[in-house]
C-alpha positions as CSV (number, residue, x, y, z in Angstrom):
1,M,21.3,47.0,100.4
2,Q,23.0,44.4,102.5
3,V,26.7,44.6,103.3
4,T,27.4,41.3,101.4
5,K,25.8,42.7,98.2
6,I,28.0,45.8,98.4
7,I,31.1,43.8,99.0
8,T,30.3,41.4,96.1
9,A,29.6,44.4,93.8
10,V,32.9,46.0,94.8
11,V,34.9,42.8,94.4
12,V,33.4,42.0,91.0
13,G,33.9,45.6,89.8
14,V,37.5,45.7,90.9
15,A,38.2,42.3,89.4
16,V,36.7,43.2,86.0
17,L,38.5,46.6,86.0
18,G,41.8,44.9,86.9
19,L,41.4,42.3,84.2
20,V,40.5,44.9,81.5
21,I,43.5,47.1,82.5
22,W,45.8,44.1,82.5
23,D,44.5,42.8,79.1
24,L,45.1,46.3,77.6
25,V,48.7,46.4,79.0
26,V,49.7,43.0,77.6
27,N,47.8,43.7,74.4
28,F,50.2,46.5,73.5
29,N,53.5,44.7,74.3
30,K,55.5,42.6,71.8
31,V,55.0,39.3,73.5
32,E,52.7,36.9,71.6
33,G,50.1,34.8,73.5
34,D,49.9,36.7,76.8
35,T,46.5,38.3,76.6
36,I,43.6,36.8,78.5
37,S,41.8,35.7,75.4
38,E,44.9,34.1,73.9
39,M,45.7,32.3,77.1
40,F,42.2,31.0,77.5
41,S,42.0,30.0,73.8
42,N,45.3,28.0,74.2
43,A,44.1,26.4,77.4
44,A,40.7,25.5,75.9
45,I,42.4,23.7,73.0
46,A,44.4,21.7,75.5
47,Y,41.5,21.2,77.9
48,P,38.1,21.4,76.1
49,I,36.3,21.1,79.4
50,L,37.1,24.8,80.0
51,V,34.6,25.7,77.2
52,V,31.9,23.7,78.9
53,V,32.7,25.4,82.2
54,L,32.5,28.8,80.5
55,G,29.2,27.8,78.9
56,V,27.8,26.9,82.3
57,V,28.9,30.2,83.8
58,V,27.4,32.3,80.9
59,G,24.2,30.3,81.1
60,H,24.0,30.8,84.8
61,L,24.5,34.6,84.4
62,A,22.0,34.8,81.6
63,S,19.4,32.9,83.6
64,Y,19.0,35.9,85.8
65,M,18.2,38.3,83.0
66,P,14.6,39.6,82.7
67,G,12.6,37.6,80.3
68,S,15.1,34.7,80.2
69,E,12.6,32.3,81.5
70,I,10.6,32.2,78.3
71,P,13.6,31.3,76.0
72,A,15.0,28.9,78.5
73,R,11.6,27.1,78.8
74,W,11.2,27.1,75.0
75,L,14.7,25.6,74.4
76,G,14.1,23.2,77.3
77,Q,11.1,21.8,75.3
78,R,13.1,21.7,72.1
79,L,16.6,20.5,73.2
80,I,17.6,19.8,69.6
81,F,17.9,23.6,68.9
82,G,20.2,24.1,71.8
83,L,22.3,21.1,70.7
84,V,22.5,22.2,67.1
85,Y,23.4,25.8,68.2
86,G,26.1,24.4,70.5
87,I,27.6,22.2,67.9
88,V,27.7,24.9,65.2
89,G,29.0,27.5,67.7
90,G,31.7,25.1,68.9
91,F,32.7,24.2,65.4
92,F,33.3,27.8,64.4
93,W,34.9,28.6,67.7
94,W,37.3,25.7,67.5
95,N,38.3,26.5,63.9
96,I,39.2,30.1,64.5
97,R,42.9,29.3,64.9
98,R,43.1,26.9,61.9
């Protein structure tokens, strides 16, 4: 394994562990709206482009999963399914707080 792969794995692991620990700490205090998900949700309502960015990141990460080429090619040939899925998912996600 190359040194940069080890460093990347350590940085990602430490970052994820730190975020999980921090989210647990703030989840159990009495302050409203200070968890990571609450802050992201509030920011996404104010700046909807954040949802698009998150979708790009998740799509990028999922594109490296084994077997992901077949669904990606299938959806690429039938863009309407991806569009409908995104619209329905976005509708339900946006209406969670209402």
